[in-house]
All heavy atoms as an XYZ file, in Angstrom:
1038
protein
N      77.130     98.045    176.394
C      76.551     97.074    175.484
C      76.583     97.586    174.118
O      76.198     98.659    173.780
C      75.049     96.957    175.860
C      74.320     95.980    174.920
S      72.598     95.749    175.363
C      71.915     97.319    174.951
N      77.313     96.833    173.206
C      77.344     97.213    171.794
C      76.216     96.627    171.041
O      76.282     95.268    170.910
C      78.756     96.652    171.289
C      79.910     97.354    171.972
O      79.754     98.253    172.591
N      81.018     96.626    171.890
N      75.356     97.348    170.569
C      74.098     96.800    169.909
C      74.181     96.930    168.457
O      73.224     96.376    167.750
C      72.841     97.597    170.392
C      72.638     97.246    171.887
C      73.023     99.046    170.154
N      75.247     97.397    167.823
C      75.318     97.432    166.401
C      76.724     97.825    165.965
O      77.676     97.654    166.815
N      76.891     98.173    164.755
C      78.285     98.594    164.290
C      78.538    100.000    164.812
O      77.673    100.826    165.202
C      78.300     98.525    162.817
C      77.539     99.515    162.035
N      76.222     99.425    161.766
C      77.895    100.752    161.603
C      75.757    100.356    161.173
N      76.731    101.205    160.981
N      79.843    100.425    164.776
C      80.285    101.764    165.207
C      79.724    102.722    164.218
O      80.051    102.690    163.109
C      81.793    101.804    165.435
C      82.265    100.811    166.438
C      82.168    103.185    165.757
C      83.795    100.723    166.576
N      78.995    103.725    164.797
C      78.351    104.793    163.950
C      79.334    105.944    163.982
O      79.716    106.461    162.937
C      77.099    105.178    164.483
C      76.290    106.275    163.771
C      75.861    105.722    162.401
C      74.962    106.641    164.555
N      79.851    106.312    165.152
C      80.750    107.516    165.271
C      81.842    107.124    166.088
O      81.696    106.564    167.195
C      79.908    108.631    165.819
C      80.697    109.940    166.205
C      81.151    110.654    164.959
C      79.810    110.868    166.980
N      83.003    107.500    165.757
C      84.159    107.217    166.579
C      85.224    108.392    166.394
O      85.198    109.003    165.386
C      84.900    105.918    166.306
O      85.433    105.961    165.010
N      85.862    108.640    167.518
C      86.966    109.594    167.523
C      88.179    109.086    168.030
O      88.146    108.308    169.051
C      86.486    110.840    168.276
N      89.284    109.336    167.563
C      90.619    108.683    167.963
C      91.625    109.842    168.192
O      91.757    110.808    167.274
C      91.101    107.730    166.917
C      90.258    106.546    166.831
C      90.705    105.456    165.868
O      91.802    105.719    165.199
O      90.011    104.481    165.637
N      92.338    109.748    169.265
C      93.513    110.602    169.516
C      93.045    112.079    169.466
O      93.756    112.921    168.988
C      94.616    110.272    168.657
C      95.153    108.880    168.810
C      96.255    108.561    167.809
N      95.975    108.894    166.431
C      95.230    108.216    165.582
N      94.701    107.086    166.016
N      95.021    108.585    164.340
N      91.820    112.405    170.154
C      91.426    113.792    170.104
C      92.203    114.594    171.140
O      92.300    114.169    172.359
C      89.850    113.866    170.368
C      89.084    113.083    169.309
C      89.472    115.412    170.429
C      89.338    113.672    167.906
N      92.747    115.747    170.749
C      93.553    116.582    171.628
C      93.016    117.975    171.488
O      92.727    118.463    170.389
C      95.036    116.589    171.301
C      95.682    115.226    171.546
O      95.860    114.862    172.584
N      96.022    114.451    170.415
N      93.006    118.670    172.648
C      92.462    120.052    172.637
C      93.282    120.760    173.833
O      93.296    120.218    175.036
C      91.033    120.079    172.866
C      90.476    121.597    172.911
C      90.719    122.259    171.496
C      90.185    123.674    171.548
N      90.568    124.401    170.289
N      93.853    121.855    173.570
C      94.487    122.672    174.543
C      94.049    124.064    174.426
O      93.621    124.586    173.401
C      96.064    122.599    174.290
O      96.552    121.482    174.373
N      93.968    124.826    175.638
C      93.759    126.227    175.622
C      94.979    126.764    176.273
O      95.221    126.564    177.460
C      92.531    126.490    176.508
C      91.246    126.140    175.743
C      90.458    125.016    176.189
C      90.803    126.885    174.686
C      89.352    124.685    175.481
C      89.591    126.571    173.973
C      88.872    125.411    174.479
O      87.791    125.092    173.722
N      95.726    127.502    175.494
C      97.060    128.080    176.024
C      97.990    126.874    176.240
O      98.149    125.940    175.507
N      98.526    126.888    177.487
C      99.416    125.737    177.882
C      98.723    124.614    178.535
O      99.370    123.609    178.892
C     100.516    126.305    178.820
C     101.413    127.371    178.173
C     101.323    128.653    178.527
C     102.395    126.918    177.310
C     102.203    129.629    177.878
C     103.286    127.779    176.764
C     103.142    129.132    177.019
O     103.919    130.104    176.382
N      97.428    124.769    178.632
C      96.626    123.704    179.387
C      96.079    122.720    178.336
O      95.217    123.084    177.640
C      95.549    124.324    180.217
O      96.058    125.079    181.247
N      96.553    121.477    178.433
C      95.898    120.377    177.585
C      94.720    119.829    178.366
O      94.933    119.291    179.442
C      96.928    119.323    177.290
C      96.165    118.284    176.383
C      97.226    117.339    175.768
N      97.786    117.902    174.646
C      98.518    117.265    173.688
N      98.871    115.957    174.020
N      99.039    117.843    172.612
N      93.574    120.007    177.769
C      92.331    119.607    178.446
C      91.837    118.249    177.975
O      91.181    117.529    178.642
C      91.294    120.646    178.419
C      90.888    120.985    177.034
C      91.802    121.876    179.164
C      89.670    121.809    176.835
N      92.053    117.942    176.685
C      91.749    116.644    176.127
C      93.076    116.032    175.620
O      93.686    116.608    174.813
C      90.754    116.716    174.956
C      89.287    117.334    175.416
C      88.434    117.327    174.107
C      88.615    116.372    176.413
N      93.387    114.874    176.089
C      94.663    114.254    175.792
C      94.521    112.810    175.236
O      94.168    111.871    175.946
C      95.484    114.150    177.048
C      96.968    113.681    176.732
O      97.421    113.698    175.602
N      97.666    113.251    177.723
N      94.563    112.772    173.886
C      94.360    111.393    173.216
C      93.104    110.774    173.563
O      93.071    109.502    173.885
C      95.593    110.520    173.483
C      96.795    111.037    172.719
O      96.656    111.515    171.635
N      97.921    111.103    173.378
N      91.933    111.412    173.577
C      90.712    110.908    173.888
C      90.275    109.912    172.806
O      90.313    110.335    171.598
C      89.652    112.022    174.147
C      88.254    111.400    174.380
C      90.036    112.808    175.379
N      89.671    108.856    173.160
C      88.986    107.860    172.195
C      87.581    107.795    172.616
O      87.203    107.739    173.823
C      89.687    106.571    172.272
C      89.114    105.568    171.412
N      89.534    105.476    170.047
C      88.235    104.515    171.524
C      88.897    104.571    169.447
N      88.049    103.890    170.319
N      86.686    107.825    171.644
C      85.252    107.741    171.789
C      84.641    106.922    170.778
O      84.972    106.991    169.583
C      84.747    109.217    171.819
C      83.337    109.390    171.924
C      82.769    109.546    173.123
C      82.418    109.444    170.706
C      81.369    109.780    173.149
C      81.080    109.642    170.852
C      80.513    109.730    172.099
N      83.647    106.112    171.221
C      82.767    105.291    170.209
C      81.383    105.329    170.538
O      81.061    105.211    171.713
C      83.337    103.800    170.212
C      84.718    103.586    169.665
C      85.099    102.125    169.657
O      84.510    101.295    170.411
O      86.081    101.753    168.954
N      80.636    105.381    169.520
C      79.106    105.401    169.633
C      78.626    104.363    168.705
O      78.886    104.518    167.435
C      78.513    106.768    169.416
C      77.004    106.910    169.462
C      76.539    106.542    170.877
C      76.521    108.204    168.928
N      77.947    103.374    169.145
C      77.447    102.365    168.248
C      76.004    102.637    167.825
O      75.181    103.236    168.649
C      77.438    100.966    169.041
C      78.824    100.390    169.194
C      79.555    100.901    170.287
C      79.260     99.408    168.432
C      80.859    100.432    170.516
C      80.457     98.878    168.589
C      81.305     99.316    169.616
O      82.541     98.878    169.786
N      75.690    102.096    166.684
C      74.335    102.359    166.068
C      73.329    101.725    167.003
O      73.537    100.558    167.430
C      74.181    101.834    164.648
C      72.911    102.045    164.102
C      72.888    101.622    162.597
C      71.579    102.042    162.008
N      71.581    101.888    160.505
N      72.272    102.473    167.389
C      71.306    101.878    168.265
C      71.592    102.083    169.754
O      70.759    101.684    170.583
N      72.771    102.525    170.135
C      73.136    102.693    171.484
C      72.772    104.085    172.059
O      72.799    105.104    171.390
C      74.670    102.573    171.531
C      75.253    102.721    172.827
C      76.799    102.622    172.905
O      77.456    103.262    172.033
O      77.354    101.797    173.739
N      72.352    104.065    173.321
C      72.169    105.265    174.066
C      73.285    105.420    175.049
O      73.467    104.527    175.823
C      70.759    105.173    174.802
C      70.644    106.545    175.681
C      69.598    105.134    173.801
N      74.003    106.441    174.882
C      75.283    106.532    175.654
C      75.250    107.881    176.558
O      74.968    108.850    176.039
C      76.396    106.668    174.681
C      77.868    106.786    175.284
C      78.187    105.507    176.101
C      78.847    107.045    174.202
N      75.487    107.638    177.760
C      75.605    108.831    178.675
C      77.074    109.188    178.879
O      77.913    108.223    179.145
N      77.479    110.399    178.850
C      78.847    110.844    179.160
C      78.765    111.641    180.466
O      78.120    112.692    180.633
C      79.236    111.797    178.030
C      80.767    112.197    178.061
C      81.700    110.982    178.021
C      81.020    113.130    176.824
N      79.475    111.059    181.548
C      79.235    111.663    182.807
C      80.598    111.924    183.369
O      81.590    111.414    182.985
C      78.566    110.629    183.794
N      80.616    112.911    184.337
C      81.859    113.350    184.938
C      81.652    114.650    185.702
O      80.622    115.235    185.582
N      82.636    115.045    186.415
C      82.493    116.287    187.251
C      82.446    117.478    186.377
O      82.873    117.390    185.283
C      83.676    116.338    188.174
C      83.688    115.249    189.292
C      84.900    115.425    190.266
O      85.392    116.523    190.399
O      85.251    114.441    190.853
N      81.930    118.597    186.883
C      82.078    119.845    186.256
C      83.607    120.152    185.997
O      84.404    119.866    186.887
C      81.426    121.040    187.071
C      79.960    120.924    187.082
O      79.367    120.366    186.163
N      79.355    121.574    188.104
N      83.816    120.605    184.814
C      85.221    120.935    184.439
C      85.985    119.708    183.899
O      87.192    119.784    183.718
N      85.363    118.624    183.608
C      85.986    117.455    183.109
C      86.093    117.492    181.579
O      86.611    116.547    181.010
C      85.284    116.179    183.550
N      85.568    118.542    180.966
C      85.648    118.811    179.529
C      84.800    117.948    178.643
O      85.067    117.689    177.482
C      87.134    118.764    179.173
C      88.028    119.680    179.901
C      88.917    119.387    180.965
C      88.028    121.120    179.801
N      89.432    120.537    181.523
C      88.819    121.627    180.905
C      87.235    122.131    179.055
C      89.119    122.926    181.078
C      87.564    123.440    179.343
C      88.406    123.846    180.281
N      83.747    117.413    179.203
C      82.776    116.529    178.450
C      82.193    117.440    177.252
O      82.122    116.981    176.237
C      81.642    116.010    179.396
C      82.106    115.197    180.499
C      80.965    114.981    181.506
C      80.217    116.149    182.099
N      81.053    116.941    182.952
N      81.749    118.632    177.715
C      81.138    119.534    176.712
C      82.106    119.786    175.531
O      81.696    119.899    174.411
C      80.569    120.708    177.287
O      79.611    120.489    178.217
N      83.394    119.954    175.802
C      84.399    120.326    174.833
C      84.546    119.181    173.885
O      84.513    119.375    172.577
C      85.704    120.665    175.430
O      85.580    121.684    176.375
C      86.711    120.943    174.384
N      84.559    117.887    174.260
C      84.574    116.730    173.478
C      83.375    116.752    172.479
O      83.484    116.551    171.296
C      84.722    115.413    174.268
C      84.532    114.189    173.322
C      85.781    114.151    172.361
C      84.566    113.031    174.270
N      82.211    116.963    173.104
C      80.912    116.993    172.231
C      80.943    118.118    171.316
O      80.486    117.968    170.124
C      79.734    116.918    173.212
C      79.642    115.665    174.071
C      78.469    115.750    174.903
C      79.592    114.437    173.235
N      81.385    119.252    171.635
C      81.409    120.433    170.779
C      82.465    120.141    169.632
O      82.185    120.579    168.542
C      81.801    121.692    171.541
C      80.685    122.215    172.387
C      81.068    123.408    173.196
C      79.840    123.862    174.095
N      80.303    125.013    174.943
N      83.446    119.406    169.869
C      84.339    119.073    168.737
C      83.693    118.174    167.868
O      83.717    118.341    166.644
C      85.676    118.408    169.329
C      86.557    119.452    169.985
C      86.436    117.689    168.196
C      87.661    118.812    170.875
N      82.951    117.141    168.332
C      82.214    116.230    167.479
C      81.072    116.891    166.698
O      80.757    116.490    165.613
C      81.641    115.022    168.248
C      82.711    114.190    168.909
C      81.935    113.184    169.875
C      83.580    113.472    167.907
N      80.545    117.910    167.213
C      79.452    118.698    166.673
C      79.881    119.818    165.777
O      79.110    120.618    165.239
C      78.441    119.224    167.634
N      81.290    120.058    165.672
C      81.792    121.168    164.797
C      81.785    122.530    165.466
O      82.003    123.548    164.702
N      81.479    122.621    166.755
C      81.482    123.937    167.279
C      82.814    124.454    167.660
O      83.222    125.624    167.488
C      80.593    123.879    168.551
C      80.582    125.217    169.424
C      79.137    123.541    168.206
N      83.698    123.468    168.159
C      85.010    123.828    168.571
C      85.976    122.846    167.836
O      85.779    121.697    167.718
C      85.215    123.551    170.138
O      84.223    124.293    170.789
C      86.608    123.791    170.579
N      87.025    123.496    167.231
C      87.969    122.565    166.512
C      88.797    121.837    167.404
O      89.313    122.325    168.444
C      88.804    123.552    165.577
C      88.719    124.870    166.359
C      87.336    124.929    167.058
N      89.143    120.656    167.140
C      90.171    119.808    167.831
C      91.616    120.269    167.352
O      91.755    120.652    166.238
C      90.120    118.348    167.652
N      92.487    120.108    168.293
C      93.927    120.513    167.856
C      94.491    119.399    166.939
O      95.214    119.638    166.022
C      94.876    120.665    169.051
C      94.472    121.943    169.919
O      93.897    122.776    169.384
O      94.741    121.909    171.151
N      94.084    118.120    167.326
C      94.466    117.002    166.419
C      93.501    115.868    166.769
O      92.762    115.858    167.699
C      95.920    116.570    166.673
O      96.030    116.266    168.007
N      93.647    114.814    165.972
C      92.759    113.615    166.154
C      92.019    113.316    164.891
O      91.980    114.151    163.914
N      91.287    112.291    164.876
C      90.486    111.792    163.681
C      89.116    111.398    164.127
O      88.934    110.745    165.147
C      91.207    110.557    163.033
O      92.610    110.917    162.861
C      90.660    110.197    161.773
N      88.194    111.812    163.288
C      86.786    111.476    163.559
C      86.349    110.599    162.330
O      86.544    110.926    161.194
C      85.871    112.800    163.608
C      86.423    113.588    164.844
C      84.365    112.399    163.802
C      85.716    114.984    164.955
N      85.538    109.520    162.715
C      84.999    108.677    161.774
C      83.456    108.598    161.873
O      82.980    108.620    162.933
C      85.625    107.172    161.884
C      86.997    107.139    161.815
C      87.888    107.322    162.889
C      87.656    106.960    160.494
C      89.264    107.264    162.784
C      89.061    106.743    160.434
C      89.799    107.023    161.540
O      91.167    106.835    161.443
N      82.787    108.545    160.695
C      81.409    108.275    160.659
C      81.159    106.985    159.765
O      81.531    106.987    158.658
C      80.674    109.432    160.032
C      79.226    109.312    159.880
C      78.427    108.924    158.799
C      78.256    109.528    160.947
N      77.064    108.914    159.152
C      76.998    109.201    160.355
C      78.349    109.832    162.282
C      75.730    109.319    161.155
C      77.187    109.973    163.105
C      75.948    109.690    162.423
N      80.678    106.010    160.417
C      80.443    104.703    159.806
C      81.742    104.193    159.234
O      81.778    103.823    158.023
C      79.302    104.761    158.815
C      77.971    104.973    159.513
C      76.777    104.821    158.706
O      76.928    105.016    157.392
O      75.713    104.400    159.177
N      82.914    104.246    159.998
C      84.175    103.844    159.616
C      84.866    104.594    158.401
O      85.856    104.186    157.991
C      84.196    102.278    159.203
C      83.824    101.456    160.532
O      84.223    101.753    161.538
N      82.969    100.565    160.322
N      84.275    105.825    158.157
C      84.956    106.609    157.043
C      85.402    107.905    157.776
O      84.685    108.563    158.473
C      83.920    106.945    155.963
C      83.487    105.728    155.173
C      82.439    106.098    154.128
C      81.947    104.877    153.503
N      80.603    105.018    152.957
N      86.693    108.250    157.578
C      87.234    109.468    158.113
C      86.440    110.697    157.536
O      86.223    110.773    156.368
C      88.668    109.619    157.815
C      89.244    110.831    158.470
C      90.804    110.906    158.214
O      91.501    109.977    157.876
O      91.311    111.974    158.456
N      86.033    111.610    158.404
C      85.298    112.789    158.065
C      86.053    113.959    158.682
O      86.725    113.844    159.617
C      83.811    112.770    158.380
C      83.731    112.680    160.039
C      83.157    111.703    157.747
C      82.263    112.828    160.470
N      85.823    115.114    158.017
C      86.372    116.380    158.554
C      85.117    117.189    158.887
O      84.169    117.330    158.106
C      87.173    117.115    157.479
C      88.386    116.408    157.055
C      89.373    116.209    158.157
C      90.648    115.557    157.594
N      91.545    115.070    158.641
N      85.149    117.766    160.132
C      83.984    118.487    160.533
C      84.519    120.011    160.755
O      85.273    120.182    161.622
C      83.305    117.987    161.820
C      82.870    116.547    161.586
C      82.088    118.919    162.278
C      82.375    115.865    162.829
N      84.035    120.945    159.915
C      84.554    122.207    159.860
C      83.736    123.263    160.823
O      84.102    124.292    161.211
C      84.733    122.850    158.498
C      85.581    121.943    157.681
N      86.960    121.883    157.894
C      85.285    121.067    156.725
C      87.445    120.966    157.004
N      86.471    120.497    156.299
N      82.384    122.874    160.916
C      81.413    123.797    161.632
C      80.227    123.056    161.897
O      80.003    121.904    161.475
C      81.158    125.082    160.724
C      80.657    124.647    159.399
O      79.676    124.009    159.213
N      81.265    125.253    158.300
N      79.250    123.562    162.677
C      77.952    122.861    163.038
C      77.184    122.477    161.806
O      76.521    121.355    161.727
C      77.336    123.767    163.917
C      78.386    124.652    164.587
C      79.360    124.846    163.542
N      77.038    123.337    160.755
C      76.289    123.052    159.593
C      76.925    121.809    158.980
O      76.064    120.834    158.521
C      76.193    124.255    158.672
C      75.567    123.824    157.368
C      75.403    125.355    159.285
N      78.175    121.804    158.876
C      78.854    120.624    158.234
C      78.616    119.356    159.039
O      78.346    118.286    158.403
C      80.341    120.826    158.202
C      81.234    120.029    157.404
O      80.660    119.494    156.370
O      82.370    119.728    157.720
N      78.635    119.388    160.347
C      78.328    118.254    161.217
C      76.878    117.784    160.949
O      76.644    116.609    160.810
C      78.520    118.615    162.625
N      76.006    118.715    160.927
C      74.571    118.377    160.787
C      74.387    117.736    159.380
O      73.643    116.722    159.330
C      73.668    119.671    160.840
O      73.822    120.241    162.090
C      72.192    119.354    160.587
N      74.994    118.115    158.444
C      74.871    117.512    157.011
C      75.428    116.172    157.029
O      75.015    115.312    156.197
C      75.539    118.387    156.011
C      74.917    119.762    155.697
C      75.743    120.604    154.755
C      73.456    119.562    155.044
N      76.303    115.872    157.914
C      77.000    114.414    158.048
C      76.051    113.622    158.940
O      76.343    112.458    159.152
C      78.343    114.652    158.524
C      79.262    115.150    157.452
C      80.660    115.271    158.012
C      81.752    115.711    157.002
N      81.661    116.993    156.358
N      75.041    114.185    159.631
C      74.212    113.461    160.578
C      74.533    113.549    162.009
O      73.955    112.806    162.761
N      75.386    114.525    162.370
C      75.751    114.662    163.704
C      75.185    116.037    164.245
O      75.344    117.094    163.572
C      77.365    114.832    163.820
C      77.979    113.430    163.287
C      77.798    115.027    165.302
C      79.410    113.545    163.108
N      74.580    116.022    165.346
C      73.983    117.149    165.983
C      74.117    117.054    167.508
O      74.579    116.073    168.095
N      73.901    118.240    168.110
C      74.181    118.333    169.543
C      73.001    119.112    170.181
O      72.615    120.208    169.633
C      75.492    119.006    169.874
C      75.792    119.170    171.306
S      77.432    119.833    171.528
C      77.477    120.025    173.298
N      72.515    118.658    171.327
C      71.509    119.351    172.045
C      72.373    119.996    173.173
O      72.881    119.399    174.114
C      70.427    118.566    172.620
C      69.481    119.397    173.545
C      69.650    117.902    171.511
N      72.404    121.381    173.264
C      73.279    122.016    174.190
C      72.617    122.100    175.533
O      71.394    122.291    175.600
C      73.618    123.455    173.729
C      74.417    123.386    172.458
C      73.953    123.394    171.186
C      75.879    123.396    172.577
C      74.727    123.439    170.093
C      76.668    123.345    171.487
C      76.112    123.264    170.241
N      73.458    122.113    176.594
C      72.801    122.095    178.005
C      72.230    123.490    178.276
O      71.327    123.652    179.096
C      73.850    121.705    178.960
C      75.007    122.585    179.075
C      76.047    121.997    179.994
O      76.107    120.835    180.273
N      76.956    122.825    180.408
N      72.881    124.546    177.583
C      72.236    125.817    177.859
C      70.800    125.910    177.213
O      70.572    125.577    176.148
C      73.182    126.875    177.337
C      74.511    127.027    177.842
C      75.492    126.035    177.198
O      75.221    125.508    176.150
O      76.608    125.806    177.803
N      69.952    126.614    177.900
C      68.605    126.779    177.381
C      68.542    128.027    176.583
O      68.283    129.168    177.166
C      67.542    126.742    178.372
C      67.500    125.370    179.041
C      66.399    125.264    180.080
O      65.738    126.225    180.396
N      66.183    124.089    180.706
N      68.819    128.014    175.259
C      68.835    129.179    174.445
C      67.504    129.311    173.597
O      67.538    129.608    172.447
C      69.996    129.141    173.470
C      71.364    129.247    174.203
O      71.422    129.921    175.271
N      72.316    128.552    173.801
N      66.409    129.137    174.244
C      65.065    129.227    173.573
C      64.715    130.717    173.592
O      65.126    131.521    174.497
C      64.022    128.381    174.262
C      64.314    126.966    174.329
C      63.260    126.241    175.089
C      64.443    126.350    172.948
N      63.967    131.112    172.565
C      63.477    132.476    172.490
C      61.997    132.369    172.698
O      61.179    131.891    171.904
C      63.854    133.052    171.065
C      65.298    132.947    170.910
C      63.249    134.503    170.926
C      65.814    133.372    169.580
N      61.502    132.847    173.840
C      60.063    132.805    174.233
C      59.103    133.422    173.223
O      58.040    132.878    173.187
C      60.009    133.606    175.538
C      61.443    133.687    176.052
C      62.294    133.586    174.856
N      59.547    134.400    172.508
C      58.554    135.139    171.598
C      58.450    134.334    170.229
O      57.577    134.671    169.453
C      58.810    136.422    171.317
C      60.287    136.774    170.907
S      61.366    136.722    172.218
C      61.803    138.365    172.513
N      59.171    133.243    170.004
C      59.068    132.445    168.841
C      58.193    131.290    169.019
O      58.198    130.722    170.168
C      60.463    131.953    168.372
C      61.515    133.013    167.864
C      62.778    132.266    167.388
C      60.881    133.749    166.688
N      57.522    130.830    168.008
C      56.640    129.518    168.252
C      57.572    128.333    168.388
O      58.723    128.411    168.027
C      55.926    129.488    166.876
C      56.386    130.541    165.963
C      57.373    131.374    166.728
N      57.005    127.291    168.918
C      57.730    126.065    169.300
C      58.515    125.544    168.062
O      59.707    125.234    168.097
C      56.772    124.955    169.699
C      57.475    123.702    169.919
C      56.100    125.367    171.058
N      57.900    125.544    166.867
C      58.563    124.972    165.694
C      59.872    125.763    165.281
O      60.777    125.216    164.842
C      57.641    124.774    164.477
C      57.299    126.083    163.789
C      58.113    126.525    162.642
C      56.184    126.762    164.113
C      57.743    127.675    161.991
C      55.926    127.957    163.512
C      56.687    128.384    162.425
N      59.875    127.088    165.528
C      60.922    127.860    165.180
C      62.055    127.682    166.272
O      63.193    127.695    165.925
C      60.657    129.300    165.125
C      59.785    129.638    163.677
C      59.534    131.039    163.543
O      59.690    131.962    164.524
O      59.047    131.457    162.366
N      61.684    127.517    167.491
C      62.688    127.249    168.484
C      63.330    125.895    168.252
O      64.556    125.665    168.454
C      62.063    127.277    169.983
C      62.163    128.571    170.560
O      63.274    129.024    170.925
N      60.992    129.339    170.756
N      62.486    124.912    167.821
C      63.049    123.561    167.545
C      64.128    123.544    166.468
O      65.056    122.820    166.473
C      61.884    122.637    167.098
C      62.225    121.211    166.853
S      60.751    120.234    166.648
C      61.395    118.787    166.015
N      63.989    124.533    165.486
C      64.960    124.543    164.487
C      65.945    125.768    164.578
O      66.653    126.102    163.599
C      64.154    124.688    163.156
C      63.629    123.436    162.598
C      62.283    123.013    162.970
C      64.400    122.484    161.865
C      61.839    121.849    162.553
C      63.843    121.251    161.489
C      62.572    121.000    161.779
N      65.964    126.315    165.724
C      66.891    127.413    165.912
C      68.370    126.999    165.509
O      68.901    126.163    166.082
C      66.832    127.797    167.368
C      67.083    129.261    167.727
C      66.218    130.241    166.889
C      66.878    129.498    169.253
N      68.821    127.801    164.559
C      70.175    127.572    164.086
C      70.376    126.474    163.058
O      71.477    126.243    162.677
N      69.299    125.748    162.769
C      69.388    124.628    161.813
C      68.241    124.521    160.919
O      67.613    123.560    160.755
C      69.718    123.340    162.503
C      68.693    123.071    163.643
C      69.160    121.662    164.304
N      68.055    121.100    165.038
C      67.231    120.273    164.473
N      67.365    119.763    163.235
N      66.104    119.795    165.146
N      67.692    125.705    160.424
C      66.593    125.744    159.520
C      66.861    124.922    158.328
O      68.014    124.798    157.807
C      66.338    127.183    159.115
C      65.839    128.084    160.293
C      66.884    128.731    161.096
O      68.100    128.350    160.923
N      66.589    129.537    162.010
N      65.809    124.314    157.699
C      65.947    123.503    156.532
C      66.656    124.177    155.312
O      67.308    123.572    154.497
C      64.556    123.048    156.146
C      63.813    123.166    157.417
C      64.439    124.385    158.111
N      66.571    125.505    155.266
C      67.241    126.196    154.136
C      68.031    127.342    154.732
O      67.592    127.981    155.726
C      66.119    126.768    153.232
O      66.739    127.641    152.286
N      69.131    127.616    154.158
C      70.042    128.675    154.711
C      69.510    130.034    154.337
O      69.765    130.949    155.024
C      71.401    128.487    154.057
C      72.205    127.309    154.707
C      73.609    127.169    153.941
C      72.329    127.292    156.157
N      68.695    130.177    153.191
C      68.280    131.410    152.797
C      66.868    131.674    153.060
O      66.411    132.777    153.377
C      68.601    131.607    151.261
C      70.094    131.449    150.968
C      70.599    130.296    150.447
C      71.010    132.469    151.278
C      71.898    130.098    150.196
C      72.332    132.308    151.145
C      72.782    131.128    150.558
N      65.965    130.805    152.780
C      64.553    130.945    153.027
C      64.045    129.801    154.016
O      64.361    128.671    153.823
C      63.794    130.775    151.748
C      64.084    131.787    150.607
C      63.396    131.343    149.307
C      63.734    133.140    150.933
N      63.309    130.251    154.928
C      62.818    129.388    155.958
C      61.623    128.673    155.357
O      60.628    129.323    154.849
C      62.447    130.035    157.261
C      63.534    130.532    158.111
C      63.024    130.984    159.415
O      61.956    130.723    159.812
N      63.915    131.681    160.137
N      61.625    127.411    155.328
C      60.418    126.598    154.901
C      59.602    126.262    156.041
O      59.735    125.259    156.724
C      60.957    125.304    154.108
C      59.861    124.565    153.480
O      58.672    124.863    153.877
O      60.178    123.671    152.671
N      58.677    127.265    156.435
C      57.929    127.027    157.669
C      57.080    125.861    157.616
O      56.907    125.190    158.690
C      57.141    128.423    157.941
C      58.051    129.481    158.360
C      57.332    130.677    158.824
C      58.338    131.801    159.177
N      57.751    132.910    159.804
N      56.441    125.570    156.461
C      55.563    124.336    156.358
C      56.332    123.115    156.660
O      55.876    122.221    157.441
C      54.917    124.290    155.036
C      53.844    125.316    154.764
C      53.080    125.050    153.522
N      52.034    125.996    153.263
C      51.840    126.753    152.131
N      52.696    126.486    151.082
N      50.981    127.618    152.047
N      57.508    122.999    156.139
C      58.370    121.752    156.408
C      58.743    121.758    157.918
O      58.707    120.662    158.547
C      59.655    121.889    155.543
C      60.519    120.667    155.729
C      61.715    120.747    154.750
C      62.607    119.454    154.932
N      63.771    119.549    154.066
N      59.060    122.958    158.474
C      59.442    122.997    159.893
C      58.317    122.498    160.820
O      58.490    121.771    161.711
C      59.964    124.361    160.268
C      61.301    124.630    159.560
S      61.731    126.445    159.666
C      61.826    126.831    161.371
N      57.121    123.033    160.483
C      55.916    122.712    161.224
C      55.592    121.178    161.062
O      55.319    120.562    162.057
C      54.746    123.502    160.855
C      53.377    122.958    161.445
C      54.905    124.958    161.289
N      55.670    120.659    159.876
C      55.430    119.264    159.573
C      56.443    118.333    160.470
O      56.009    117.448    161.105
C      55.538    118.868    158.135
C      55.043    117.501    157.785
C      55.306    117.025    156.452
N      56.696    116.667    156.191
C      57.652    117.312    155.587
N      57.344    118.434    154.873
N      58.897    116.894    155.422
N      57.754    118.711    160.368
C      58.712    117.863    161.153
C      58.531    117.995    162.614
O      58.561    117.027    163.328
C      60.154    118.331    160.668
C      60.386    117.950    159.346
C      61.179    117.727    161.656
C      61.711    118.469    158.721
N      58.162    119.197    163.053
C      57.833    119.386    164.514
C      56.666    118.492    164.963
O      56.721    117.764    165.885
C      57.562    120.818    164.813
S      57.304    121.294    166.488
N      55.603    118.538    164.167
C      54.395    117.793    164.457
C      54.686    116.197    164.548
O      54.330    115.474    165.297
C      53.240    118.014    163.544
C      52.698    119.472    163.741
C      51.645    119.800    162.696
O      51.670    119.169    161.550
O      50.860    120.724    162.932
N      55.534    115.748    163.472
C      55.862    114.338    163.404
C      56.719    114.027    164.502
O      56.490    112.865    165.119
C      56.659    114.153    162.027
C      55.771    114.213    160.825
C      56.593    114.202    159.497
O      57.855    114.158    159.557
O      55.962    114.174    158.465
N      57.628    114.805    164.918
C      58.477    114.480    166.097
C      57.662    114.438    167.432
O      57.892    113.507    168.137
C      59.566    115.606    166.246
O      60.364    115.624    165.113
C      60.488    115.279    167.466
N      56.727    115.317    167.610
C      55.826    115.287    168.714
C      54.959    114.029    168.731
O      54.782    113.418    169.774
C      55.037    116.459    168.926
C      55.789    117.790    169.347
C      55.199    119.029    169.385
C      57.061    117.605    169.745
C      55.912    120.116    169.706
C      57.821    118.766    170.224
C      57.186    120.029    170.135
N      54.474    113.655    167.536
C      53.619    112.508    167.501
C      54.451    111.169    167.791
O      53.974    110.374    168.469
C      52.995    112.379    166.033
N      55.621    111.211    167.366
C      56.562    110.062    167.581
C      56.899    109.935    169.107
O      57.002    108.814    169.676
C      57.854    110.188    166.805
C      58.779    109.004    166.806
C      60.013    109.199    166.024
O      59.942    109.686    164.824
O      61.144    108.866    166.527
N      57.105    111.106    169.730
C      57.422    111.087    171.209
C      56.068    110.896    172.071
O      56.358    110.641    173.213
C      58.142    112.425    171.570
C      59.376    112.658    170.812
C      60.063    114.023    171.124
C      60.418    111.544    171.364
N      54.959    111.121    171.496
C      53.772    110.834    172.253
C      53.431    112.119    173.085
O      52.767    112.098    174.120
């Protein structure tokens, strides 16, 4: 169901490891307001596609568009600044950190100084929104 305009799209995404091509001319579209599930067997390279979109893994070739404008994603911070993020399936929480610091792990509001008040405020707002 397409509920809005295309927010994120990827065209002709290719990725190889050595002689093995694991993504071959993949096309992906995500519409604004859409909830999309990406399903498949283990080893189907779903996570690799998402890591490419989130700037974790570089594609060998292909084009990514955000709201119909071509973008280059060089790393996860770059992706986040463009509005793209990923929740990884691995649980990399640190038990000795408070919830708000775990929530912002790797994506603190400032690269040099942690703005803890801002992090706590956003965490509280998110929890209130989720009920």
